VOGU-3710 file (C-alpha; in Angstrom, 3 decimals, decimal comma):
1> mrpgvaafap> 0,202/-0,155/-0,066  1,662/3,250/-1,065  2,300/5,823/2,532  -0,653/8,187/3,005  -3,971/6,119/1,810  -5,607/4,342/3,785  -7,422/1,110/2,541  -10,947/0,555/4,354  -10,955/-2,851/3,674  -12,431/-3,638/7,352
11> lavaaaslga> -15,799/-1,067/6,387  -17,628/-4,209/4,816  -16,948/-6,509/7,709  -18,641/-3,130/10,249  -21,275/-2,933/8,070  -22,220/-6,072/7,987  -22,152/-6,456/11,763  -25,270/-3,728/12,209  -27,920/-6,335/11,278  -30,709/-4,576/10,258
21> qvpefrvave> -29,676/-1,767/12,909  -29,075/1,680/10,815  -25,834/3,418/11,850  -26,750/6,593/14,618  -25,104/9,659/13,649  -25,895/11,760/16,755  -25,675/15,520/17,061  -26,835/18,180/19,979  -29,579/20,606/18,164  -28,328/23,367/19,788
31> aayvdvfvsr> -27,960/26,157/16,293  -29,264/24,530/12,974  -27,665/25,657/9,486  -29,770/24,461/7,104  -27,928/24,800/3,010  -30,461/26,265/0,980  -30,123/26,773/-3,468  -32,504/28,949/-5,039  -33,171/28,173/-9,061  -35,341/29,409/-11,580
41> gddpveglta> -35,209/26,709/-13,976  -30,721/25,974/-13,891  -29,551/29,332/-13,112  -29,063/30,394/-8,903  -30,835/33,039/-7,238  -29,073/35,867/-5,712  -29,109/38,703/-4,022  -31,693/37,014/-1,152  -32,054/38,090/2,707  -32,779/36,051/5,738
51> tdfelrdegv> -36,539/38,214/5,635  -37,191/36,323/2,232  -37,152/33,009/3,776  -39,966/30,555/5,664  -38,540/28,322/7,927  -40,852/25,713/9,313  -39,510/23,046/12,243  -42,033/20,417/12,134  -45,146/22,733/10,584  -44,170/25,863/13,520
61> vrpvelvaad> -42,720/29,059/11,255  -38,981/29,439/13,011  -37,434/32,195/12,742  -34,047/32,482/10,400  -30,869/33,960/10,307  -28,533/34,362/6,947  -25,094/33,211/8,207  -22,066/34,993/5,767  -19,687/31,843/3,880  -16,831/33,296/4,762
71> vlpaqvllvf> -18,054/32,491/7,978  -18,642/29,218/7,665  -16,423/27,297/5,576  -16,912/24,285/3,668  -15,601/20,432/4,013  -16,333/19,168/0,836  -15,403/15,057/0,470  -14,889/14,354/-2,823  -15,934/10,098/-3,131  -14,885/8,831/-6,357
81> dasssltger> -15,059/5,753/-8,432  -12,073/3,899/-9,164  -13,701/0,650/-10,122  -12,155/-1,472/-13,176  -14,004/0,034/-15,874  -12,694/3,936/-14,492  -9,683/3,534/-17,449  -8,678/5,836/-20,333  -10,086/8,571/-21,176  -13,088/8,240/-18,623
91> rralrrager> -10,766/8,096/-15,056  -8,846/11,556/-16,857  -12,173/13,352/-17,473  -12,610/12,442/-14,161  -9,450/14,041/-13,277  -10,336/17,129/-15,242  -13,917/18,021/-13,292  -12,054/17,363/-10,122  -9,509/20,020/-10,619  -12,376/22,491/-12,215
101> llaalrpnda> -14,339/22,157/-9,110  -11,009/21,919/-6,316  -9,954/24,810/-8,233  -14,061/26,750/-7,888  -13,501/26,461/-3,563  -12,430/29,039/-1,748  -8,986/29,072/0,690  -10,328/28,434/3,319  -12,289/25,431/2,532  -11,433/21,838/3,252
111> agllafstei> -11,048/18,754/0,632  -10,196/15,525/0,564  -10,805/12,739/-2,270  -11,716/8,861/-1,003  -12,158/6,766/-4,216  -14,042/3,027/-3,745  -13,855/-0,133/-5,585  -13,984/-2,970/-4,118  -12,060/-1,573/-1,576  -13,079/1,752/-0,195
121> rwlarpgtdr> -9,218/3,768/0,213  -8,963/7,558/1,386  -6,521/8,974/-0,832  -6,024/12,386/0,864  -7,352/13,288/4,594  -9,526/16,490/4,904  -7,673/19,799/4,434  -7,054/23,356/3,158  -3,620/22,143/1,233  -5,228/21,537/-2,747
131> grvlralgel> -1,724/20,339/-3,862  -2,172/17,465/-1,782  -5,738/16,234/-3,037  -4,570/17,301/-6,902  -2,139/15,154/-6,458  -4,827/12,197/-5,303  -6,575/13,227/-8,407  -3,367/11,645/-10,238  -3,058/8,601/-8,183  -6,609/6,733/-9,011
141> eaqgatslhd> -6,235/3,579/-10,403  -9,204/1,671/-11,510  -9,446/-1,729/-10,134  -11,999/-4,604/-8,595  -15,912/-3,802/-8,319  -18,159/-0,951/-6,974  -18,866/-0,436/-3,665  -20,803/3,235/-3,693  -22,934/2,883/-0,452  -20,627/1,724/1,742
151> allaalalad> -18,430/5,127/0,728  -20,744/7,889/1,184  -21,699/6,045/4,292  -17,460/6,459/5,384  -17,534/9,911/3,839  -21,011/10,823/5,639  -19,072/9,635/9,086  -16,620/12,720/8,408  -19,309/15,126/8,471  -19,247/17,724/10,579
161> pggrtlviaf> -22,276/18,258/12,611  -21,414/22,002/13,993  -20,504/22,878/10,693  -20,968/22,725/6,617  -19,635/19,063/4,639  -20,717/18,453/1,213  -20,085/15,023/-0,492  -20,099/14,560/-4,021  -19,396/11,429/-5,824  -19,193/9,981/-8,733
171> tdgrdttsvl> -20,066/6,820/-9,680  -19,923/5,260/-13,757  -21,882/2,320/-12,689  -24,261/0,931/-10,073  -23,582/-0,355/-7,156  -23,031/-4,327/-6,704  -20,529/-5,313/-4,107  -21,233/-2,311/-0,533  -23,583/-4,501/2,508  -25,214/-0,673/3,470
181> dgahlktvas> -28,016/-0,552/0,395  -29,351/2,036/-0,219  -32,448/2,523/1,986  -30,334/2,137/4,786  -27,897/5,120/3,426  -30,582/7,180/3,258  -31,502/6,884/7,442  -27,852/7,388/7,991  -27,970/10,711/5,482  -30,723/11,967/6,084
191> rtsalvhivt> -29,262/11,748/10,364  -26,230/13,836/9,831  -24,892/17,705/8,685  -23,604/16,553/5,139  -25,147/17,859/1,713  -24,636/15,197/-0,773  -24,080/15,520/-4,024  -24,007/12,346/-6,912  -22,993/12,589/-10,534  -23,293/9,539/-12,635
201> lrdgearpgr> -22,193/9,136/-16,204  -24,306/6,878/-18,596  -22,614/7,043/-22,231  -25,311/6,562/-25,177  -28,455/7,694/-23,274  -28,111/11,306/-24,260  -31,454/13,113/-25,748  -31,914/16,294/-27,504  -32,300/19,343/-24,628  -31,884/17,508/-21,605
211> plraleertd> -27,626/17,324/-21,674  -27,296/17,055/-17,767  -30,723/15,424/-16,811  -31,565/11,742/-17,536  -33,748/11,145/-14,395  -36,279/8,733/-16,576  -36,564/6,677/-13,213  -36,109/6,961/-9,429  -33,918/5,110/-7,354  -31,699/4,880/-4,135
221> ldtiaeatgg> -29,925/8,061/-5,308  -31,578/10,351/-5,854  -33,409/9,990/-2,593  -30,083/9,724/-0,200  -29,944/12,771/-2,020  -32,617/14,783/-2,007  -33,045/13,482/1,147  -29,881/16,156/2,280  -30,570/19,108/-0,321  -28,483/17,919/-2,711
231> rvwianslam> -29,528/16,411/-6,299  -28,736/13,424/-8,499  -26,354/15,348/-11,796  -26,249/12,936/-15,138  -23,821/13,853/-17,473  -24,833/11,682/-21,213  -20,918/11,971/-22,338  -17,569/12,278/-21,283  -17,495/15,878/-22,695  -21,002/17,007/-20,311
241> lggafdriaa> -18,607/15,127/-17,056  -16,536/18,615/-16,708  -20,236/20,534/-17,527  -21,831/18,636/-13,852  -19,317/19,137/-11,767  -18,730/23,637/-12,544  -22,674/23,580/-12,453  -22,330/21,381/-8,394  -19,766/24,063/-8,156  -21,601/27,457/-8,796
251> tlsaryvlry> -24,956/26,075/-6,738  -21,809/25,403/-4,037  -21,148/29,309/-4,284  -24,440/30,820/-4,108  -25,596/28,364/-1,995  -27,573/30,226/1,024  -26,579/29,291/4,823  -29,841/29,889/7,352  -29,366/29,602/11,169  -31,749/28,854/13,853
261> epppdakpgw> -31,681/27,330/16,685  -34,927/24,255/17,162  -36,886/23,824/20,071  -35,488/23,761/23,715  -37,971/21,132/23,904  -37,548/19,347/21,350  -38,716/15,203/21,491  -35,924/12,344/20,123  -36,673/11,570/16,795  -36,751/12,681/13,060
271> hrlevklrkg> -37,602/16,061/12,365  -39,333/17,965/9,081  -38,215/21,134/7,921  -39,966/23,028/4,742  -37,708/26,228/3,719  -40,031/28,387/1,039  -39,178/31,793/-0,025  -42,322/34,232/0,960  -43,068/35,659/-2,405  -42,343/34,958/-5,816
281> rarvharrgy> -41,762/31,668/-7,517  -38,416/30,041/-7,134  -37,218/26,046/-6,231  -35,620/25,604/-3,238  -33,630/22,902/-2,135  -32,600/22,106/1,256  -32,552/19,181/3,815  -35,576/18,147/5,064  -35,455/17,353/8,741  -32,377/16,516/11,347
291> wvadpsephr> -32,825/13,661/14,397  -32,578/14,419/17,361  -30,699/11,575/19,615  -33,219/10,179/22,666  -30,431/10,828/26,099  -31,261/8,559/27,390  -30,393/5,666/24,877  -26,541/5,208/24,558  -24,260/5,269/21,917  -24,129/2,445/18,926
//
């Protein structure tokens, strides 16, 4: 194994030991931060203020503050497919797309790179050293099968409950070897503070007028991403892969961060969130809720 590369082959064993239980990522809910992206079509809506938003926690309107993005740096975790299908031009196109996204981050944003195939490997732990992540992109090697769900679980385990964690995953195929299924992963993702974007490559499925959106069917990936306020982006060719990452970078720079205080007597369990604009028509992308742990139950 190369120095600095952490392999997570034992992750599958750990996941298997969970059985039917769902891993719980528990956080104390004192002040909550909600990433929000507002769009009309594919264009971001900019220039909004806190008074433009209405946030409801279990149906009750809560006061919100707009937090400057510079005050709350992002932790960006790239989760890249390195299975045997990612060879030649596919691998080069993914490296270029990753480099473009890294270039769009702010200097104080942290970035890291996790590669997955049959095994899961941290090629670069999260940090502000861009050169380290760029070098790691050059170390992507194609081998093995696809364990996307388990890789997303590994990334979500690093989500910062008090900040902003953005998980950006890429795959060119379906999950074939993960222990964790889509339903369990959706539950885990919705209980963390992370925002999840997933880029998929589907060669040969391009249709006129639909270069990046070809969602003919709902999948586990759609529900996982949307539960966190993210989405699935589909590139129908290698030429369109960079465009998908550019769109994600645009959403990151145009997002709003809302801060609010959940009720102090919030009961343990799932709490539904709804964020919308008070006036005007636009699509609001935000996480669907948050999880409050039961203090009487031991951490599992």
